[in-house]
Residue, then its C-alpha position, 0 to 999 in steps of 0.5 A: x411524478x408524483x406529489x403528496x397530499x396528505x400522509x399515506x395519500x399520492x397523486x400523480x401530477x402530469x407536465x404542461x399540455x398533458x392531458x390527465x389520465x382516464x378513469x375508466x369507468x364501470x358500465x352497470x347494466x341497465x334497471x330491469x323490470x320489476x319482480x312483480x310486474x315480471x311473475x305477473x306478465x309471466x302468468x298471464x302467459x304460461x299460468x295458471x300455476x295450480x299450488x296443490x302440494x304435490x307429497x309429503x316432506x318424505x316423499x318429496x325429499x325422497x324424490x328430489x333426490x331421484x330427480x336430480x341429474x335425471x329427466x322428470x320421466x325417468x325419477x318417477x319411474x323410480x319413484x314408483x319402481x322404490x315404492x313397489x319394491x318396499x311399499x314404505x321409506x320405513x323399509x327402504x330406511x332399514x333395506x340393503x342399498x344394493x336392492x334400493x339400487x336395483x329398484x331405482x336403475x330405470x332412474x339414472x345414477x343408482x350406484x350414487x343414489x341408492x346409498x344416498x337415500x338410505x343415508x338421509x333416511x336413516x339421519x332423519x330417524x336418528x335425529x328425528x325418531x321418525x320420518x314424519x317431517x311435518x314439524x319444518x312447518x312450525x318452524x321460522x324459515x331459516x331454521x327449516x331450511x338449515x334443518x334439511x340442509x344438515x342431511x348428506x347431499x341437501x343443498x338449497x335448490x332441494x331444500x327449497x322444493x321440499x319445503x315450497x313444495x310439500x309445506x307450501x313454505x315461501x322458500x325459493x327453489x333455483x333451477x338453471x333456468x330461473x337462475x338463468x332468467x334473474x341473471x338476464x333481467x338482472x334480478x341479481x348479478x352476473x356473478x352470483x352463485x346460484x348458492x347465493x341466489x336463493x337468499x337475494x331472490x328470497x328478500x326480493x320476492x313477497x312470500x305469497x309471490x315465491x311458489x308463482x315466481x317459480x313456476x313463471x320463471x322456470x316456464x319463461x326459461x324452457x319456453x322463451x329465454x333458453x340457455x343458446x338462443x333466447x327468443x327475444x322477440x316472443x319475450x312477454x318482459x323483453x321490454x323491461x329486459x337489458x341482456x335483450x338487446x345484445x342477444x338480437x344482435x348476436x343474433x343478427x350478427x349470427x345471421x349475417x354470417x350464415x349468409x355470407x357462409x353460404x353465398x361462399x358456397x356458391x364461388x370456385x372452390x379454393x384450395x385448402x389450407x393446411x390445417x394447423x397443430x391442436x393442441x391435445x384434449x384436455x382430461x374430462x373432470x371426473 
């Protein structure tokens, strides 16, 4: 039964002796360790991190394309092979796609990356008149990111790598390790996308700390805060991690299950049950 307090609003009434309905409370994540403290502790554990740029912007951009969905070793091989074959990126821009594909084949996904590299280089020449991207350093960060993101295949992560690593600008480059660690420390919410995380973390981290943040969090994600079995007992920021207790309990539960399974193996074998029918596998994503 409902009664009306004001036009357009209703409240639920209860009978005598009947408890009112409970409201479902939303559980919020506990506050995490401050990001500057996390950077400091991780840097002490894994650093120091040299702040020397690796390549000039256009070579960094090309290397970034080659590094997508492959290992560092393979992308380095592909980059060296490309430069040995053509001598310069201007020559690559004018080169044949088939020849570019052959040169970078050691890095994997050459059929995808070869036309993309040629297209990106051509687009830069069309927009800028040359492959010199040093002008980006003089632009506001948001404008520099927007300029790079108009290029085919260049998203927020690739733009962040080029601006941060090559030009020393405070741009975020969120990879899978940084994204995972940031979510577990509640620096970003569990439903925040990787693309949105770039903007949120840029706001949360001081400009001079962006590069140390990147190096510290990526090392922490690779070495300790792993995807499947994080090594929480070895974590230098575990005292401020709202996810730690859940992972430790899950690990303890898994260990107990393993012990029970081991104990069952020592008992007399039982007659196996008939396997239940299983649904056919779904088609793989293209």
